[in-house]
ZAZAKE-767211 format. One record per residue (C-alpha): x, y, z; residue in one letter. Coordinates in nm, 3 decimals. Example, Ala and Ser with C-alpha at 12.3 -4.5 7.8 and 13.67 -1.06 7.14 Angstrom:
# residues 2
       u       v       w aa
   1.230  -0.450   0.780  A
   1.367  -0.106   0.714  S
# end
This chain:
# residues 306
       u       v       w aa
   9.609  -7.057  11.933  M
   9.651  -7.099  11.570  A
  10.031  -7.007  11.471  R
  10.037  -6.760  11.173  D
  10.339  -6.691  10.867  Y
  10.297  -6.360  10.823  L
  10.668  -6.284  10.820  S
  11.019  -6.445  10.812  V
  11.095  -6.236  11.170  D
  10.800  -6.521  11.314  D
  11.033  -6.791  11.310  L
  11.352  -6.820  11.559  S
  11.636  -6.953  11.332  P
  11.591  -7.283  11.526  E
  11.290  -7.325  11.339  E
  11.379  -7.143  11.033  L
  11.609  -7.446  11.046  A
  11.422  -7.712  11.078  G
  11.131  -7.585  10.844  L
  11.428  -7.617  10.604  L
  11.591  -7.935  10.723  D
  11.150  -8.123  10.666  L
  11.189  -7.918  10.340  S
  11.460  -8.116  10.200  A
  11.263  -8.425  10.328  K
  10.943  -8.389  10.163  V
  11.175  -8.301   9.863  K
  11.340  -8.595   9.931  A
  11.109  -8.871   9.953  T
  10.722  -8.704   9.813  P
  10.545  -9.003   9.913  E
  10.613  -9.022  10.285  D
  10.418  -8.704  10.327  Y
  10.172  -8.749  10.052  S
   9.825  -8.846  10.328  A
   9.936  -8.574  10.583  R
   9.667  -8.338  10.519  L
   9.382  -8.573  10.420  R
   9.086  -8.401  10.563  G
   9.239  -8.105  10.570  K
   9.088  -7.767  10.386  S
   9.317  -7.499  10.298  V
   9.159  -7.143  10.128  A
   9.427  -6.933   9.919  L
   9.235  -6.642   9.882  I
   9.423  -6.387   9.619  F
   9.394  -6.025   9.556  E
   9.710  -6.004   9.341  K
   9.800  -6.214   9.019  P
   9.968  -6.494   9.096  S
  10.206  -6.749   8.876  T
  10.396  -7.006   9.127  R
  10.267  -6.892   9.407  T
   9.875  -7.033   9.362  R
  10.051  -7.327   9.156  V
  10.275  -7.421   9.464  S
  10.033  -7.387   9.707  F
   9.750  -7.569   9.526  E
   9.973  -7.878   9.442  V
  10.144  -7.861   9.787  A
   9.836  -7.878   9.931  V
   9.687  -8.159   9.693  T
  10.008  -8.392   9.663  S
   9.945  -8.388   9.998  S
   9.658  -8.531  10.062  G
   9.430  -8.212  10.107  G
   9.163  -8.037   9.937  H
   9.272  -7.655   9.855  P
   8.982  -7.380   9.799  I
   9.147  -7.144   9.554  V
   8.987  -6.817   9.562  L
   8.962  -6.425   9.440  S
   8.767  -6.149   9.641  S
   8.582  -6.118   9.366  S
   8.432  -6.472   9.440  E
   8.433  -6.338   9.824  L
   8.168  -6.118   9.999  Q
   8.522  -5.926  10.031  L
   8.461  -5.752   9.678  G
   8.135  -5.651   9.841  R
   8.204  -5.491  10.156  G
   8.283  -5.744  10.428  E
   8.533  -5.724  10.696  T
   8.890  -5.901  10.650  I
   8.803  -5.998  10.982  E
   8.444  -6.136  10.947  D
   8.623  -6.303  10.633  T
   8.822  -6.482  10.857  G
   8.618  -6.554  11.137  R
   8.394  -6.743  10.922  T
   8.660  -6.924  10.708  L
   8.809  -7.069  11.031  S
   8.495  -7.283  11.084  R
   8.531  -7.401  10.769  Y
   8.915  -7.462  10.642  V
   9.235  -7.534  10.859  D
   9.489  -7.271  10.745  A
   9.441  -6.996  10.538  I
   9.702  -6.831  10.259  V
   9.626  -6.448  10.121  L
   9.842  -6.250   9.873  R
   9.731  -5.927   9.911  T
   9.881  -5.613   9.918  F
   9.911  -5.408  10.252  E
  10.075  -5.600  10.575  Q
   9.780  -5.497  10.712  E
   9.562  -5.682  10.609  R
   9.714  -6.036  10.675  L
   9.772  -5.860  10.992  E
   9.394  -5.775  11.106  L
   9.274  -6.164  10.925  L
   9.515  -6.302  11.130  A
   9.406  -6.154  11.455  G
   9.028  -6.262  11.378  A
   9.110  -6.601  11.266  A
   9.119  -6.945  11.486  S
   9.325  -7.083  11.246  V
   9.709  -7.075  11.072  P
   9.731  -6.738  10.855  V
  10.006  -6.753  10.562  I
  10.143  -6.462  10.414  N
  10.149  -6.546  10.011  A
  10.278  -6.196   9.938  L
  10.224  -5.882  10.091  S
  10.372  -5.512   9.996  D
  10.581  -5.551  10.327  F
  10.743  -5.925  10.274  E
  10.721  -6.207  10.074  H
  10.840  -6.466  10.324  P
  10.702  -6.816  10.173  C
  10.974  -6.632   9.885  Q
  11.238  -6.693  10.108  C
  11.189  -7.043  10.270  L
  11.254  -7.122   9.869  A
  11.536  -6.927   9.812  D
  11.710  -7.029  10.120  L
  11.653  -7.439  10.047  L
  11.770  -7.359   9.706  T
  12.121  -7.181   9.842  I
  12.168  -7.485  10.075  G
  12.121  -7.737   9.786  E
  12.382  -7.559   9.619  R
  12.631  -7.441   9.905  K
  12.580  -7.640  10.189  G
  12.605  -7.483  10.564  E
  12.432  -7.117  10.482  L
  12.628  -6.952  10.777  A
  12.908  -6.752  10.645  G
  12.774  -6.686  10.295  R
  12.731  -6.346  10.169  T
  12.379  -6.277   9.914  L
  12.414  -5.996   9.750  T
  12.069  -5.802   9.607  Y
  12.030  -5.582   9.337  L
  11.750  -5.369   9.232  G
  11.481  -5.181   9.437  D
  11.442  -5.263   9.861  G
  11.110  -5.425   9.866  N
  10.884  -5.703  10.012  N
  11.159  -5.992   9.867  V
  11.467  -5.787   9.973  T
  11.319  -5.715  10.345  H
  11.227  -6.124  10.346  S
  11.590  -6.205  10.260  L
  11.717  -5.956  10.517  L
  11.513  -6.119  10.808  L
  11.556  -6.504  10.670  G
  11.945  -6.479  10.553  C
  12.051  -6.317  10.843  T
  11.898  -6.569  11.081  K
  12.061  -6.831  10.843  A
  12.362  -6.643  11.006  G
  12.455  -6.514  10.606  M
  12.584  -6.183  10.496  R
  12.358  -5.956  10.335  V
  12.464  -5.700  10.117  R
  12.160  -5.489   9.939  V
  12.267  -5.202   9.681  A
  11.956  -5.007   9.542  T
  11.983  -4.701   9.353  P
  11.920  -4.364   9.647  P
  11.601  -4.339   9.780  G
  11.467  -4.718   9.648  F
  11.675  -4.854  10.029  E
  11.421  -5.120  10.263  P
  11.274  -4.998  10.517  I
  11.492  -4.871  10.843  P
  11.332  -5.027  11.090  Q
  11.343  -5.369  10.865  V
  11.745  -5.300  10.826  V
  11.773  -5.251  11.196  H
  11.573  -5.556  11.303  R
  11.830  -5.778  11.070  A
  12.114  -5.597  11.194  S
  11.966  -5.711  11.512  E
  11.899  -6.081  11.383  I
  12.247  -6.061  11.239  A
  12.424  -6.007  11.567  G
  12.321  -6.276  11.751  A
  12.381  -6.514  11.486  T
  12.648  -6.405  11.327  G
  12.549  -6.279  11.013  G
  12.586  -5.949  10.873  A
  12.390  -5.647  10.698  V
  12.496  -5.377  10.454  E
  12.275  -5.152  10.231  T
  12.516  -4.929   9.937  L
  12.429  -4.771   9.603  N
  12.697  -4.933   9.400  D
  12.614  -5.268   9.203  P
  12.971  -5.346   9.163  L
  13.124  -5.314   9.467  A
  12.809  -5.505   9.680  A
  12.879  -5.807   9.432  A
  13.256  -5.861   9.496  V
  13.281  -6.251   9.653  G
  12.967  -6.259   9.626  A
  12.844  -6.657   9.706  D
  12.466  -6.542   9.556  V
  12.347  -6.288   9.351  L
  11.993  -6.250   9.372  Y
  11.748  -5.975   9.153  T
  11.349  -5.916   9.156  D
  11.194  -5.716   8.867  V
  11.256  -5.293   8.929  W
  10.881  -5.218   8.961  A
  10.671  -5.451   9.200  S
  10.263  -5.530   9.124  M
  10.062  -5.182   9.270  G
  10.381  -4.965   9.138  Q
  10.307  -5.000   8.715  E
  10.238  -4.633   8.703  A
  10.632  -4.567   8.849  E
  10.771  -4.833   8.579  A
  10.853  -4.550   8.329  D
  11.067  -4.358   8.595  E
  11.206  -4.650   8.779  R
  11.323  -4.728   8.419  A
  11.571  -4.425   8.413  L
  11.694  -4.484   8.745  V
  11.757  -4.884   8.794  F
  11.930  -4.992   8.434  P
  12.303  -4.948   8.658  I
  12.117  -5.236   8.895  Y
  12.075  -5.474   8.593  Q
  12.252  -5.850   8.689  L
  12.402  -5.918   8.379  N
  12.730  -6.079   8.312  Q
  12.967  -5.771   8.400  R
  12.831  -5.851   8.828  V
  12.888  -6.188   8.747  V
  13.245  -6.195   8.709  D
  13.307  -5.960   8.996  R
  13.125  -6.209   9.226  A
  13.280  -6.568   9.324  R
  13.394  -6.769   9.021  E
  13.089  -7.034   9.221  D
  12.866  -6.775   9.228  V
  12.454  -6.884   9.224  I
  12.230  -6.655   9.024  V
  11.856  -6.650   9.210  L
  11.517  -6.449   9.046  H
  11.198  -6.489   9.249  C
  10.996  -6.430   8.864  L
  10.833  -6.307   8.711  P
  11.082  -6.169   8.576  A
  11.147  -5.921   8.304  H
  11.478  -6.002   8.084  R
  11.694  -5.737   7.992  G
  11.603  -5.518   8.244  Q
  11.666  -5.624   8.571  E
  11.846  -5.952   8.450  I
  11.964  -6.074   8.124  T
  11.916  -6.372   7.896  D
  12.238  -6.494   7.926  D
  12.292  -6.516   8.299  V
  11.914  -6.619   8.411  I
  11.937  -6.881   8.103  D
  12.332  -6.915   8.206  G
  12.558  -7.218   8.366  P
  12.523  -7.008   8.756  H
  12.120  -6.937   8.753  S
  11.929  -7.164   9.016  A
  11.631  -7.009   8.924  V
  11.417  -7.275   8.832  W
  11.531  -7.440   9.076  D
  11.422  -7.168   9.307  Q
  11.098  -7.156   9.145  A
  11.040  -7.541   9.203  E
  11.156  -7.545   9.575  N
  10.870  -7.269   9.597  R
  10.606  -7.599   9.637  M
  10.820  -7.820   9.881  H
  10.888  -7.576  10.118  T
  10.546  -7.435  10.110  Q
  10.393  -7.777  10.176  K
  10.645  -7.830  10.463  A
  10.525  -7.492  10.606  L
  10.167  -7.630  10.614  L
  10.309  -7.938  10.785  L
  10.504  -7.735  11.028  F
  10.191  -7.473  11.157  L
   9.905  -7.718  11.150  L
  10.150  -7.956  11.389  G
  10.149  -8.276  11.101  L
  10.501  -8.262  11.059  A
# end
């Protein structure tokens, strides 16, 4: 049976640690992995726009010796009413893995249930688990041991937040999420992250005060205030979120050696200021690069080629 990656919670803490170790090796010695996907084809389906996810996955497959097939809904019979399940059954006869960037998590689950090859969540409205792998690799590069570190997330309790809650607690980290009232992460995710933290020595805290959340943080993280599909809410959200902006005032509350992360694209002057994203604490561009390395490692792991 194929192994899927639809959620960070699909990995055990031990598997997550091993995958991050593999990612570091792939990054350090890419020549050792340049032919691991030789003879393999990977379908990359994008129902939402993408810069980093598309390019990083395409390069990851190509630089590992494989063949990426990039598709949009309009290029598939999905756009003419074919079910996601039938698409999965068909593609499984042609390719070795399927990567899907979509809206509803349910579509990923339906696809994975019908496909006989690994399915990877390249972003849904519920999680962004590939992003979390890059985040954790970046934190490890800058901070060393992940366990015991504190990550503070400011802004909307969205899909990125959900993956951070699950992934960071699996790594034994403390996670603080500061959101406006009514924009908290889904309670079930917070509950699951708290369960994980109880087993790994991590911790979870949700609050509404961004400055209190930033005190002593090793990592400060933010994302756009209105995700794809929420554009109609952008003006309303712009009235609520300004006090959650990641600016120098917030950085000053954190540890002296804090690192700043943003999954991108950034709306400069909204959720993050220019002086912070371009400043000495920023690890944003390493974080973006690491998408490629962690996704290469993920494909090798799921296909049993590591």
